[in-house]
C-alpha positions in Angstrom: -6.1 0.2 -2.8 -6.0 -1.9 -5.8 -2.3 -2.9 -7.0 -1.1 -2.1 -10.3 2.5 -3.3 -11.2 3.8 -1.6 -14.4 6.7 -3.8 -13.7 7.8 -6.9 -15.7 9.1 -8.6 -12.8 6.8 -8.0 -10.0 6.5 -10.8 -7.2 2.8 -11.7 -7.8 1.2 -11.2 -11.1 4.7 -11.9 -12.8 4.3 -8.9 -15.3 0.7 -9.7 -16.0 -0.2 -5.6 -16.1 3.3 -4.4 -17.3 1.8 -3.5 -20.9 -0.4 -0.1 -21.1 -3.2 -2.2 -22.3 -3.4 -4.9 -19.9 -2.9 -2.3 -16.9 -5.5 -0.3 -18.1 -7.8 -3.4 -18.1 -6.7 -4.2 -14.9 -7.6 -0.6 -13.5 -10.9 -1.2 -15.2 -11.5 -4.3 -13.4 -10.4 -2.9 -9.9 -12.5 -0.4 -10.1 -15.7 -2.5 -11.2 -14.6 -4.7 -8.0 -14.8 -2.1 -5.6 -11.3 -0.3 -5.5 -11.2 3.2 -4.0 -7.5 3.9 -4.4 -5.6 2.8 -7.9 -2.1 2.1 -6.7 0.6 2.1 -9.4 3.7 1.1 -9.3 6.7 0.8 -11.6 9.6 -0.8 -9.7 9.6 -3.9 -7.8 9.9 -3.4 -4.2 12.5 -7.1 -3.9 15.7 -6.8 -5.4 16.3 -7.2 -9.1 17.9 -5.4 -12.5 18.1 -1.6 -11.9 15.9 0.6 -12.6 16.6 4.3 -12.9 14.7 7.2 -12.8 14.3 7.6 -16.2 13.0 3.8 -16.7 10.7 4.2 -14.0 9.1 7.3 -15.6 9.1 5.9 -19.0 6.9 2.9 -17.2 4.4 5.3 -15.1 4.4 8.6 -16.5 1.9 9.3 -18.9 0.2 6.2 -17.1 -1.2 8.1 -14.6 -2.7 10.3 -16.8 -4.3 8.0 -18.7 -5.8 6.5 -15.5 -7.0 9.9 -14.3 -8.5 10.4 -17.6 -10.4 7.3 -18.0 -11.6 7.3 -14.2 -11.7 10.8 -13.2 -13.3 10.5 -9.4 -10.7 7.5 -8.7 -8.1 8.0 -6.0 -4.5 7.5 -7.5 -1.9 6.6 -5.6 1.4 6.1 -6.9 4.5 3.5 -5.2 7.9 5.6 -5.6 10.7 6.7 -3.1 12.1 9.2 -5.8 11.0 12.9 -5.8 11.6 13.7 -9.2 9.3 10.9 -10.5 6.6 12.1 -7.4 6.8 15.8 -9.1 6.5 14.3 -12.5 3.0 12.3 -11.7 2.0 15.2 -9.6 1.5 16.9 -12.5 -0.9 13.8 -14.4 -3.5 14.2 -11.3 -1.6 11.9 -8.6 -3.4 12.2 -5.5 -1.0 10.3 -2.7 3.0 9.4 -3.2 3.1 5.7 -1.4 6.4 6.0 0.2 7.1 2.4 1.1 11.0 3.3 1.8 10.4 5.0 4.6 11.4 8.9 3.4 14.8 7.4 1.4 14.3 10.9 -0.5 13.9 13.2 2.0 12.5 15.7 -1.0 9.7 13.7 -1.6 7.6 15.0 1.3 8.4 18.4 0.1 7.0 17.4 -3.5 3.6 16.5 -1.7 3.5 19.6 0.1 4.1 21.4 -2.8 1.1 19.9 -4.7 -1.2 19.1 -2.1 -0.7 15.7 -2.6 -1.4 12.6 0.6 1.9 10.9 1.8 2.1 7.1 3.0 4.7 7.3 5.8 6.1 3.3 6.0 8.4 1.8 7.9 11.3 -0.2 6.2 13.5 -0.6 8.7 15.8 2.0 7.9 17.3 -0.1 4.9 18.0 1.7 1.7 15.3 0.6 -1.3 14.9 -2.6 -2.6 17.2 -4.8 -0.3 16.0 -7.2 2.1 16.7 -7.7 5.9 19.1 -10.0 6.9 19.3 -11.4 10.5 17.3 -7.9 11.3 17.0 -7.6 14.8 14.7 -5.0 17.1 14.4 -4.6 20.8 10.6 -3.8 20.4 9.5 -3.7 16.6 6.6 -2.0 17.2 8.0 0.6 19.1 10.2 1.2 16.5 7.3 0.9 14.2 5.8 3.7 15.7 8.7 5.9 16.1 9.7 5.8 12.7 6.1 6.3 10.9 5.2 9.3 13.3 8.4 10.6 13.0 7.7 10.8 9.3 4.3 12.0 9.6 5.3 14.6 11.6 8.2 15.7 9.7 5.9 15.8 6.4 3.1 17.9 8.3 5.7 20.3 9.4 6.5 20.8 5.7 3.5 21.4 4.4 1.5 18.3 3.7 -2.0 18.3 4.6 -2.7 16.7 7.8 -5.8 14.8 6.2 -3.2 13.5 3.7 -1.1 11.5 6.1 -1.1 7.7 6.3 1.3 5.3 8.4 2.0 1.7 7.3 3.7 -0.7 9.5 5.5 -2.2 6.2 4.8 -5.6 6.7 8.0 -7.7 5.6 9.9 -4.6 4.6 13.3 -4.7 6.8 11.3 -7.7 8.7 11.6 -11.3 9.2 8.1 -12.7 9.4 8.0 -13.2 13.4 8.1 -9.1 13.1 5.5 -9.0 10.6 3.4 -11.2 12.8 4.1 -9.0 15.6 3.1 -5.9 13.7 -0.4 -7.3 12.9 -1.4 -8.6 16.1 -0.5 -4.9 17.6 -2.1 -3.0 15.0 -4.1 -1.2 17.7 -1.0 0.6 18.9 -0.3 2.6 15.9 -4.2 3.0 15.1 -4.1 4.4 18.2 -1.3 7.2 17.0 -4.4 8.9 15.1 -3.1 8.6 11.5 -4.9 6.4 9.4 -3.1 3.1 9.2 -2.4 1.5 5.8 -1.5 -2.2 5.7 -0.2 -4.1 2.6 -0.3 -7.7 3.1 -1.3 -9.1 -0.1 0.4 -12.5 -0.7 3.3 -11.4 1.4 6.5 -13.7 2.5 5.1 -13.5 6.3 1.9 -15.6 4.8 3.7 -17.9 3.1 5.9 -18.7 6.3 2.9 -19.2 8.6 1.3 -21.4 6.0 4.6 -22.9 3.8 2.8 -22.4 0.9 3.6 -20.7 -2.5 3.0 -17.2 -4.0 0.1 -18.2 -5.7 -1.6 -20.1 -3.0 -1.5 -17.1 -0.3 -5.1 -15.5 -0.9 -6.6 -17.4 2.2 -3.8 -15.9 4.7 -4.1 -12.8 2.8 -7.8 -12.3 3.9 -7.9 -14.1 7.3 -4.7 -11.4 7.8 -6.8 -8.3 6.4 -10.0 -9.2 8.1 -7.9 -9.5 11.9 -6.3 -6.0 10.4 -10.0 -4.5 9.7 -11.1 -5.6 13.4 -7.7 -4.3 15.0 -7.9 -1.0 13.2 -6.0 -0.8 10.4 -8.4 1.9 7.4 -6.6 1.1 3.8 -5.9 -2.1 2.5 -3.1 -2.6 -0.2 -4.4 -5.6 -2.4 -4.3 -7.8 -5.4 -7.3 -9.8 -5.0 -9.7 -6.6 -5.0 -13.2 -8.3 -5.3 -12.1 -10.9 -2.5 -10.9 -8.1 -0.2 -14.0 -6.2 -0.8 -16.3 -8.8 0.9 -13.9 -9.2 3.6 -13.7 -5.6 4.6 -17.9 -5.4 4.2 -18.2 -8.5 6.1 -15.7 -7.0 8.9 -17.5 -3.7 8.4 -21.1 -5.5 9.0 -20.3 -7.2 12.2 -18.9 -3.9 13.6 -21.8 -2.2 13.0 -20.7 0.3 10.6 -22.3 -1.1 7.5 -25.6 -2.3 6.9 -26.7 -5.5 5.2 -26.3 -5.8 1.5 -30.2 -6.8 1.5 -32.5 -7.8 4.1 -35.1 -10.6 3.7 -34.5 -13.6 6.2 -37.3 -13.7 8.8 -38.9 -10.8 7.5 -41.8 -13.0 5.5 
């Protein structure tokens, strides 16, 4: 899942794909690099300048239709917590609603059901959108992740969202400190065991920065290590900034696991 931020202030790319031309070029590169899902967002997750519904739609409304026209076979995800935005992008060809804030707008699942879209059900620490955790604590963070995400998933299905389109996300760094995010990673098999497909959004996150004491521009190696481990432990979808590197890591993990063959076989055969 390639990240395309239509924002001027995203934490990693700092607005590099805010412009429509730059964003479309980034989509083309991501598809060429092996992305299977394009995730389009119009509001950064962190606190910052207010972005109301109208501004969010100005940033991504119409852009989804452009991506759909240019890449008719790609799966398109939209990162939004607002049902009003979801209704618009559903009409433009979106396939998936990536609700990173854990059901803040209860009508979002209804939109997914009405339009036949998939839905990502995320654990965000029960916080409102665009807020950072402060001294947040859990008796058992993974138990809370499982209860919250599976509860949202079951609600979505009950509302009519197709079961094969429901995905769960432990929400690394959302409503969590770095130790919580590390626990969510090492205990991914518990979430995978629920039977819902697991998405992980690890890319260049703060828990990687704190694990290695590195700036956001120096987190690729940590991101790829976390990606490989998460793939081995049962995650199925990987939201990433650096698509080509992530694709290679996932292909290597699959080849070691035995679910993917060698790309070429020459050694010892001559």
